ZAMARGU-4260 file (C-alpha; in steps of 0.2 Angstrom, whole numbers, plus 5000, padded with zeros to 4 digits):
<rodrens>
0) 5055/5136/4705 | 5052/5118/4701 | 5043/5107/4687 | 5038/5092/4695 | 5027/5082/4684
5) 5031/5079/4664 | 5022/5071/4654 | 5028/5064/4636 | 5023/5055/4622 | 5034/5042/4621
10) 5048/5035/4632 | 5064/5043/4625 | 5080/5036/4634 | 5087/5052/4634 | 5074/5063/4645
15) 5072/5049/4657 | 5091/5047/4660 | 5092/5065/4661 | 5078/5067/4675 | 5085/5051/4687
20) 5088/5058/4706 | 5076/5074/4702 | 5058/5068/4708 | 5049/5074/4694 | 5037/5062/4690
25) 5032/5056/4673 | 5019/5051/4662 | 5025/5040/4647 | 5018/5035/4632 | 5015/5018/4622
30) 5011/5024/4602 | 4996/5020/4594 | 5007/5010/4582 | 5009/4998/4596 | 4991/4996/4601
35) 4987/4981/4592 | 5004/4971/4594 | 5000/4973/4612 | 4985/4968/4613 | 4988/4951/4604
40) 5003/4948/4612 | 5007/4949/4633 | 5024/4947/4629 | 5025/4961/4617 | 5019/4973/4633
45) 5031/4963/4644 | 5046/4967/4634 | 5039/4986/4632 | 5039/4988/4650 | 5057/4979/4652
50) 5064/4990/4640 | 5053/5006/4644 | 5051/5008/4661 | 5059/4996/4674 | 5077/5003/4669
55) 5072/5020/4674 | 5067/5014/4691 | 5067/5021/4705 | 5080/5035/4700 | 5067/5041/4688
60) 5049/5041/4695 | 5040/5038/4681 | 5019/5036/4688 | 5009/5031/4674 | 5011/5024/4655
65) 4997/5031/4643 | 4992/5017/4633 | 4988/5026/4614 | 4983/5045/4612 | 4965/5052/4607
70) 4963/5033/4599 | 4944/5037/4597 | 4948/5051/4586 | 4956/5040/4573 | 4939/5030/4566
75) 4951/5014/4566 | 4939/5000/4572 | 4952/4989/4575 | 4964/5001/4585 | 4950/5005/4596
80) 4944/4989/4599 | 4965/4985/4604 | 4967/4998/4617 | 4959/4990/4630 | 4966/4973/4629
85) 4982/4983/4628 | 4979/4993/4644 | 4976/4978/4649 | 4992/4971/4643 | 5003/4984/4652
90) 4995/4981/4668 | 4998/4966/4667 | 5017/4967/4664 | 5019/4980/4676 | 5012/4970/4690
95) 5022/4956/4684 | 5037/4964/4684 | 5033/4969/4702 | 5029/4988/4697 | 5010/4988/4697
100) 5009/4999/4715 | 5022/5012/4708 | 5015/5016/4690 | 4997/5016/4682 | 4989/5014/4666
105) 4978/5024/4657 | 4974/5030/4639 | 4972/5051/4634 | 4957/5054/4623 | 4951/5069/4615
110) 4936/5080/4623 | 4925/5075/4608 | 4923/5058/4615 | 4909/5068/4623 | 4892/5069/4613
115) 4886/5084/4627 | 4898/5094/4636 | 4884/5109/4641 | 4877/5109/4652 | 4890/5100/4664
120) 4877/5092/4673 | 4870/5084/4656 | 4889/5077/4650 | 4887/5062/4639 | 4898/5050/4629
125) 4895/5048/4611 | 4883/5033/4608 | 4897/5025/4596 | 4907/5023/4608 | 4900/5019/4624
130) 4906/4999/4618 | 4921/5006/4621 | 4922/5017/4638 | 4911/5006/4647 | 4921/4995/4649
135) 4940/5006/4649 | 4929/5017/4665 | 4926/4999/4674 | 4947/4994/4669 | 4949/5014/4680
140) 4937/5009/4692 | 4947/4992/4695 | 4965/4999/4694 | 4962/5015/4704 | 4969/5024/4688
145) 4962/5043/4681 | 4952/5046/4666 | 4963/5058/4655 | 4956/5071/4645 | 4965/5082/4630
150) 4952/5098/4630 | 4956/5115/4622 | 4944/5127/4626 | 4953/5136/4611 | 4944/5125/4597
155) 4928/5132/4605 | 4932/5146/4603 | 4940/5147/4585 | 4925/5137/4577 | 4911/5149/4585
160) 4921/5167/4593 | 4904/5176/4589 | 4895/5163/4603 | 4910/5159/4615 | 4916/5174/4626
165) 4932/5174/4626 | 4936/5182/4644 | 4926/5163/4648 | 4939/5152/4639 | 4953/5164/4646
170) 4950/5164/4664 | 4947/5180/4665 | 4934/5191/4672 | 4916/5187/4665 | 4898/5184/4672
175) 4899/5166/4669 | 4887/5153/4666 | 4874/5145/4677 | 4870/5124/4674 | 4852/5125/4676
180) 4849/5108/4683 | 4864/5108/4699 | 4864/5130/4698 | 4883/5128/4699 | 4890/5144/4692
185) 4906/5141/4678 | 4918/5156/4677 | 4928/5145/4663 | 4927/5134/4651 | 4939/5120/4656
190) 4931/5118/4672 | 4916/5116/4664 | 4922/5103/4653 | 4931/5091/4667 | 4912/5091/4676
195) 4904/5087/4659 | 4916/5073/4661 | 4911/5068/4676 | 4895/5068/4674 | 4896/5060/4659
200) 4904/5043/4669 | 4892/5045/4683 | 4879/5042/4669 | 4890/5025/4667 | 4890/5020/4683
205) 4906/5027/4689 | 4910/5041/4702 | 4926/5033/4708 | 4937/5037/4694 | 4946/5055/4695
210) 4948/5063/4678 | 4967/5072/4674 | 4967/5084/4659 | 4982/5077/4650 | 4982/5092/4639
215) 4979/5109/4637 | 4985/5126/4630 | 4984/5138/4619 | 4993/5143/4603 | 5003/5159/4599
220) 5000/5160/4584 | 4987/5153/4568 | 4981/5153/4550 | 4969/5168/4545 | 4955/5157/4550
225) 4961/5152/4567 | 4953/5167/4577 | 4960/5170/4594 | 4976/5161/4591 | 4988/5175/4599
230) 5003/5179/4611 | 4992/5189/4621 | 4981/5177/4622 | 4992/5163/4624 | 4999/5170/4639
235) 4983/5175/4644 | 4976/5159/4644 | 4993/5148/4654 | 4994/5162/4665 | 4979/5162/4672
240) 4977/5145/4673 | 4994/5141/4681 | 4986/5155/4695 | 4972/5143/4696 | 4983/5127/4698
245) 4992/5136/4712 | 4977/5140/4721 | 4976/5122/4723 | 4956/5126/4717 | 4943/5112/4712
250) 4929/5113/4698 | 4911/5120/4704 | 4907/5100/4704 | 4923/5096/4714 | 4929/5109/4723
255) 4939/5099/4734 | 4947/5091/4722 | 4963/5100/4715 | 4961/5103/4699 | 4976/5091/4689
260) 4982/5097/4672 | 4995/5096/4661 | 5001/5112/4649 | 5004/5109/4632 | 5020/5111/4628
265) 5035/5116/4633 | 5043/5120/4615 | 5035/5125/4600 | 5037/5108/4586 | 5043/5117/4571
270) 5041/5101/4561 | 5025/5097/4565 | 5011/5095/4549 | 4995/5103/4549 | 4989/5121/4553
275) 4999/5135/4561 | 4992/5133/4577 | 4999/5115/4578 | 5018/5123/4578 | 5015/5136/4592
280) 5007/5128/4605 | 5024/5130/4615 | 5030/5141/4629 | 5047/5142/4620 | 5056/5143/4604
285) 5066/5127/4595 | 5080/5138/4600 | 5077/5142/4618 | 5070/5160/4617 | 5052/5162/4626
290) 5039/5163/4614 | 5031/5175/4628 | 5033/5181/4646 | 5020/5175/4658 | 5018/5179/4675
295) 5005/5166/4684 | 5000/5180/4697 | 4994/5192/4686 | 4986/5182/4671 | 4991/5193/4659
300) 5002/5191/4642 | 5018/5205/4642 | 5024/5202/4625 | 5039/5192/4621 | 5057/5191/4626
305) 5067/5189/4642 | 5080/5178/4648 | 5076/5161/4653 | 5078/5159/4672 | 5067/5174/4673
310) 5054/5167/4662 | 5055/5151/4673 | 5054/5160/4690 | 5038/5169/4683 | 5029/5155/4674
315) 5033/5139/4688 | 5025/5136/4703 | 5029/5121/4714 | 5015/5111/4705 | 5019/5117/4689
320) 5015/5102/4676 | 5021/5102/4656 | 5016/5089/4644 | 5034/5088/4632 | 5032/5081/4615
325) 5047/5077/4606 | 5041/5069/4591 | 5042/5084/4579 | 5056/5090/4586 | 5075/5090/4579
330) 5089/5082/4588 | 5096/5100/4591 | 5080/5103/4601 | 5080/5087/4611 | 5095/5091/4619
335) 5093/5107/4621 | 5077/5100/4631 | 5087/5091/4643 | 5101/5105/4644 | 5087/5116/4651
340) 5082/5104/4662 | 5098/5103/4669 | 5100/5123/4671 | 5081/5120/4680 | 5085/5111/4695
345) 5103/5117/4699 | 5095/5131/4701 | 5078/5127/4710
</rodrens>
């Protein structure tokens, strides 16, 4: 039992300090609100790295900094134009401080940066984003960093439950779909989305950049119009996904490249605005009790309840990865997160 990779949406010093000398790898983040400043001021980027990265290495394994999150969903031209310069500034700062060989730089994008995602071989980025994405891909190719995608098959199912097969999005047995151009067969939507990103990058001249899923998950509760947001479906999605991860399985296009996925999220974010589903992606309630129990070997949900340690035992394999947001959590919940982290490692 061991969670060995965690993605944060900030650089919370309490979390980074709590995980010192545990061997856990961290992705930390520069917020969207900082992009314009860092793009205009290399000194600001250097100060951020000196404050949020340098003090924690090597005790805490910070391996990647994400600069911005879903920037191209903002429709903010200034922010979009600032993204790559900010990424380059952080990359340069890491190099200047002697951390360039240890920490990569990337940015997480919504899967909606794709104009076409099916069939996967026809994957293409939106034309209106090409001027931004092309140089970002060039940056990834030059620095050896991954292209990060936040992918949620739940949204596709919610938008069109009559046409999208629930077993197909939940990794459950189904006839699958075939790509007519490659003759490759897909038995789940997430893999099809990953391969669509590979195809879109290839169309821009890049076969040298890896794809990592920086967020995926399924809500356990939603509003009346959020079809499919149930405890049973959330348990099935995450359980079946964990089973695939444990198999070191690749996609049909890249069968020898194990999928690299971060499950969102550790806690329900009870203070987060928006639809009910936005507050219910967590594996745990804010009080620390599990939202549902899943078995990564069976791929089926089993309701709610269960104690903390048995839940972790059934939930996590040696390659488990979590996306942890503290933005909409109370101080008490953040401290609970740290306490649970200590429990996990004491009993690993």
